[in-house]
Every structure is written in structure tokens, then in C-alpha cells.
C-alpha positions in Angstrom: 73.9 62.1 48.7 71.5 63.3 46.2 70.5 59.5 45.5 69.8 59.1 49.6 68.1 62.3 49.7 65.8 61.0 47.0 65.3 57.8 48.7 64.5 59.5 51.9 61.8 61.9 50.2 60.4 58.6 48.4 60.0 57.0 51.8 58.3 60.0 53.2 56.0 60.4 50.2 55.1 56.6 50.5 54.5 56.9 54.3 52.3 60.3 53.6 50.3 58.4 51.0 49.6 55.2 53.2 48.7 57.6 56.1 46.0 59.6 53.7 44.8 56.5 52.2 44.1 55.0 55.7 42.6 58.3 56.8 40.4 58.2 53.8 39.5 54.7 54.2 38.6 55.4 58.0 36.7 58.4 56.9 34.8 56.5 54.4 33.9 53.6 56.7 32.7 55.9 59.4 30.6 57.8 57.0 29.1 54.8 55.4 28.2 53.6 58.8 26.7 56.9 60.1 25.3 57.8 56.7 21.5 56.9 57.7 21.9 57.9 61.4 19.5 60.8 60.7 16.9 58.9 58.9 14.1 59.7 58.6 14.1 63.4 57.6 10.5 63.2 56.4 7.2 61.0 57.3 7.5 57.6 56.0 4.5 55.6 54.3 4.1 52.0 55.3 1.8 50.2 52.7 -0.4 47.8 54.3 -2.1 45.4 51.4 -5.2 44.8 53.6 -8.3 46.6 54.3 -8.7 48.6 57.6 -10.1 46.5 60.4 -8.4 43.3 60.3 -5.3 41.8 62.2 -2.5 43.1 59.9 -3.9 46.6 59.9 -4.1 46.8 63.8 -0.7 45.4 64.1 0.8 47.8 61.4 -0.8 50.8 63.3 0.3 49.7 66.6 4.1 49.3 65.2 3.7 52.4 63.0 3.1 54.3 66.2 6.1 52.8 68.1 8.4 53.8 65.0 6.8 57.3 64.8 7.7 57.9 68.6 11.3 56.6 68.2 11.9 58.4 65.0 10.2 61.5 65.8 8.7 61.4 62.4 5.2 60.6 61.1 4.6 56.8 59.8 1.3 56.9 57.7 -0.5 53.5 57.3 -1.5 53.3 53.7 -4.1 50.5 53.2 -3.9 49.3 49.7 -6.1 45.9 49.5 -7.5 44.0 46.6 -6.2 41.2 44.2 -5.4 39.1 47.3 -2.8 41.5 48.4 -1.1 42.0 45.1 -2.0 45.6 44.8 -0.2 46.8 47.6 2.8 44.4 46.9 2.9 45.9 43.5 3.3 49.4 44.8 6.0 48.4 47.2 8.0 46.6 44.6 7.7 49.8 42.6 8.6 52.3 45.3 11.9 54.1 45.6 14.5 52.2 47.8 15.3 55.2 49.9 13.2 53.8 52.9 10.2 56.3 52.8 7.8 53.6 51.4 8.2 50.4 53.2 5.5 47.6 53.3 3.8 46.0 56.5 3.0 42.4 55.7 1.7 39.3 57.0 2.0 35.8 56.3 -1.2 36.0 54.3 0.3 38.2 51.6 3.4 36.0 51.5 1.1 33.0 51.0 -0.9 34.8 48.3 2.5 35.5 46.5 3.3 32.1 46.5 0.1 30.6 45.0 0.3 33.2 42.3 3.9 32.6 41.6 4.6 36.3 41.5 7.0 37.4 44.0 9.8 35.3 45.3 10.6 37.5 48.5 14.0 37.3 47.6 16.3 40.1 48.8 18.0 40.2 45.4 14.9 40.4 43.3 11.5 41.9 44.4 11.7 43.0 48.2 14.3 43.6 50.7 13.6 41.9 54.1 13.9 44.3 56.8 12.4 42.6 60.1 10.1 40.1 61.4 8.1 42.0 64.2 5.4 40.0 65.5 3.6 36.7 65.4 -0.1 35.9 66.6 -2.1 32.5 66.5 -5.4 31.9 64.5 -8.8 31.2 66.2 -12.0 29.8 64.9 -14.9 32.1 65.7 -18.8 31.7 65.0 -21.5 34.3 65.5 -22.8 33.9 68.9 -26.4 33.5 67.6 -25.4 30.7 65.4 -26.1 28.2 68.0 -22.7 26.5 68.0 -21.2 26.5 71.6 -18.6 24.2 70.9 -16.4 22.5 68.2 -18.4 19.5 68.6 -21.6 21.0 67.9 -20.4 22.6 64.6 -19.3 19.3 63.4 -22.3 17.5 64.3 -24.1 20.0 62.2 -21.7 19.8 59.4 -22.0 16.1 59.0 -25.6 16.1 59.0 -26.1 19.0 57.0 -23.3 18.6 54.2 -22.4 21.8 52.3 -24.9 24.1 54.0 -22.2 25.8 56.3 -20.6 29.1 54.8 -17.4 30.7 55.7 -16.0 34.0 55.3 -12.2 34.7 54.3 -9.9 37.7 53.7 -9.3 36.4 50.0 -9.0 33.4 47.9 -5.9 31.8 48.6 -5.1 33.7 51.9 -4.2 32.6 55.1 -7.7 32.3 56.4 -9.0 30.5 53.4 -6.1 28.3 53.6 -6.6 27.6 57.3 -10.2 26.9 56.8 -9.4 24.4 54.1 -6.8 22.7 56.3 -9.5 22.3 59.2 -12.3 21.2 56.7 -9.9 18.4 55.3 -8.9 17.2 58.8 -12.4 17.3 60.2 -13.8 15.7 57.1 -16.5 18.1 56.6 -17.6 20.7 54.1 -18.5 24.3 53.8 -19.1 26.9 51.1 -16.5 29.6 50.7 -17.3 33.4 50.4 -14.2 35.4 49.9 -13.9 39.0 50.6 -11.5 41.6 49.9 -9.7 41.6 53.2 -10.3 40.1 56.6 -12.0 43.3 58.0 -14.9 43.0 55.4 -15.2 39.1 56.1 -15.3 39.8 59.9 -18.4 42.4 59.1 -20.3 39.7 57.4 -19.6 37.0 60.2 -20.9 39.9 62.7 -24.1 40.3 60.5 -24.7 36.5 60.5 -24.2 36.3 56.4 -21.8 33.5 57.1 -21.4 31.0 60.1 -17.8 30.8 60.8 -14.1 32.2 59.9 -10.8 32.2 61.0 -9.1 35.4 62.5 -6.4 36.5 64.6 -7.1 37.5 68.3 -6.5 41.3 68.0 -9.0 41.4 65.3 -12.0 39.5 67.1 -11.1 40.0 70.9 -13.5 42.9 71.7 -16.3 41.1 69.8 -15.7 37.8 71.8 -15.6 40.1 75.2 -19.0 41.6 74.1 -20.4 38.2 73.3 -21.1 39.0 69.7 -18.7 36.1 68.6 -17.9 32.8 70.2 -14.4 31.4 69.9 -14.7 27.6 69.3 -10.9 26.4 68.8 -7.1 27.8 68.8 -5.2 26.6 66.0 -2.2 26.2 68.3 -0.3 23.6 70.0 -1.1 24.8 73.7 -3.7 27.0 74.7 -3.5 30.6 74.3 -2.7 32.8 77.5 -4.8 35.5 76.2 -8.0 33.2 75.9 -7.0 30.2 78.1 -10.5 29.0 78.4 -10.7 28.2 74.4 -9.4 24.6 73.8 -7.1 23.7 70.9 -8.5 21.8 67.6 -6.3 18.6 69.2 -8.0 18.9 72.2 -11.2 18.5 70.7 -10.2 15.5 68.6 -9.0 17.4 65.3 -5.5 16.8 65.2 -3.0 18.5 62.7 -4.6 22.2 62.6 -1.8 24.2 64.0 -1.6 27.4 61.9 -0.8 31.1 62.7 0.5 34.4 61.4 3.4 36.7 61.5 3.9 40.2 60.6 6.9 41.8 58.8 8.4 44.9 57.4 9.8 44.7 54.0 11.0 47.5 51.6 11.7 47.6 47.6 14.6 45.4 46.1 18.2 46.9 46.7 17.7 48.9 49.7 21.3 50.1 51.1 22.4 47.6 53.7 23.2 50.1 56.3 19.6 51.8 55.9 18.2 48.5 56.4 20.1 47.9 59.4 19.5 51.0 60.7 15.7 50.4 60.5 15.8 47.1 61.9 17.8 48.2 65.1 15.4 51.2 65.6 12.5 48.9 65.8 14.3 46.5 67.8 14.8 49.4 70.3 11.0 50.6 70.0 9.8 47.2 71.0 11.7 47.1 74.1 9.3 49.7 75.6 7.6 47.8 78.3 4.2 50.0 77.7 4.2 49.2 73.9 5.2 45.6 74.6 2.2 45.1 77.1 -0.2 46.6 74.9 0.8 44.4 71.9 0.6 41.3 74.2 -2.8 42.3 75.8 -4.1 41.6 72.1 -2.5 38.5 71.7 0.4 39.8 69.5 3.9 38.6 70.9 6.6 41.1 69.5 9.6 39.1 67.8 12.2 41.4 66.3 14.6 39.8 64.1 17.7 40.9 62.1 17.2 41.4 58.2 19.2 38.2 57.7 17.1 36.5 60.3 13.8 37.5 58.4 15.1 36.5 55.2 16.0 32.9 56.2 12.5 32.6 57.8 10.8 33.4 54.4 12.9 30.8 52.9 11.8 28.3 55.3 8.1 29.7 55.2 8.2 29.0 51.4 9.0 25.5 51.7 6.6 24.8 54.5 3.6 26.6 53.1 4.1 24.7 49.8 4.0 21.6 51.4 0.9 22.5 53.2 -0.7 23.5 50.0 0.5 20.2 48.3 -0.8 17.9 51.3 -4.3 19.6 51.4 -4.9 19.6 47.8 -5.6 23.3 47.8 -6.4 25.0 44.9 -6.8 28.8 44.3 -10.6 29.7 43.4 -11.1 32.1 40.5 
């Protein structure tokens, strides 16, 4: 009988132990899944590696307000331009991975990083992809006093006055620089590049007629087009934009192969907790579903495109291959 009693006690002990282990594992899983449900507990800083006034800054502030509304915490936009976006990217890479310092970037900073061979945008290395947020096309604009009323008139002048046109960009090696070099290559013309520390300053000098043309995003130039300070000559898209439908594409005007746009996304420092990353991504997806916010973005030519962290990571890898191919085909080289 003592032996049978010991066996029964042992079975009870095993059953109790199994129950305790199961309960502990269940608690741990639930606790882990909800560990960041109270995020954020304090204001968050979004580092934007561009100057104020450009398309990235405009879009960052729109999404920062949306995030602030849903989180009930302040989201502060911290502009850190310079070194083709590398100053801001360095700050993001060096930040704590607690989610209170994040980075709002565009394809422009991604291209800069590729050309400089600085960052790989690999989730296991320098950054943690959180979510793709939006996309917008590029448009070629000139000062309304330039005398260019169409792409044809600009091309005619450029061919009869080689090297006399100048254009501004947000920095050597950035998206607007590469877009212009792609256009010049496809059109068979030349122009002098004047780089600036951000697309905002580049636009200021176009408005002041210090340069003749630039590429920009609709959000950054729409108000100037409406007030007739700038004129849009061509859209770098496959089809016309619903926002400015009267502006033809490059292909419609005889220059094929100039299809280039930008996207905006949120990243964090490397090794952010996966649960926190998912929580932030889902919160932004929820915020973007607000019809008022969505309408405000679309009215400025910005199309919300919220992705999961995994989808954004795959997009970055795809973009790396595509942009590397474009740079190679154009024969693009970064200027000093």
C-alpha cells in the first residue's frame, strides 16, 4: 500500500506540475502579447532626415498628428537634415530601441544610403522596418516666369542652349537628383545640377528663379501651382494623376522610361521587440482608416499604403535591387 500511495502522490504531483507549467506559459504568452498595449506612456520623437517644408516633412507631420490622436500622446517631428540624410539616419540607428525615437523616411534617404553604402536597411542590422505608410509620384516643375509652358518648349531650349539650364535637388545622390538625371538621359539633354540640403531649400530657389526646374512631390508644390508661381510640365507616372489630371506624363510627350515616385515609411533602431513593432504598425493602420485623415492626405496627392513590418522589409529588399539597376543603367555617379 505505501508503494501505491507514493505512485498516486507522484501522479498528483506530475499533474499539478503540468498544470502550473501550462498556467505559467499561458500567463507569459498573454503577458508578452499585451506587454506593449499601454505604449506609448510618454511623447514620441520622429526624426525626419530632411529640412522643413519638403514632401517628406509635410507627410511626416500629417502622420505624426494621426498617430498622436490615436495614441493620446504627443508625436514630435524632429527635422535633422544634412549629409544627404545620413545625419538623421545616424541618430535613428543610435537611438534606444524602446520605441520612443523612430524615423520617418522616404525612398530618397533609402537611395542615399545605398549610394553611400552606409546602411543596408536590414532589420537584423542597423534598422527595424515598422511600416510602409504612403506613396506619391514625382512631378517636373518650372518657375512660371521661366517661359516654359510645356515639356516640348523646355526640350527645345535645352537642345539649342546646351548646358545653360540649371536644376535644383534635395542633395547630391537623392531622389530628385537621380530622377532628373534619369530624365536628362532619356531626353538627351544637359543641365547644371545645383544641390541643396533638402528639397525645401531647393524649392525656395526655384521659386526665386535662381534655377529653372526641379522634381518634387505634389504635396510640396501643389499650393504654388494653384497660385501660378510654378508650372507642372510632366508627371513621372504611367498614367495621369487624379490630383492634377491636366498634367500629361513624360511618355505622352515623347520621353519614355521616366516613371519614378517616392514612398514614406517608419523605421526604428535595430532589435526593437517584435511585439512593440507589431503594436505600432497596427496602431498606424487603425489611424489611417480615419476617413477625414485619408481624404486630407489624398487631396495632397499622398496615397496611404499601410503595410505590416514583414511586408515593408520585403519592399526594402525589392527597392534595393530596383534602384541599384536604375543607377547602373543611367551611369549615375554621386557628385562630391
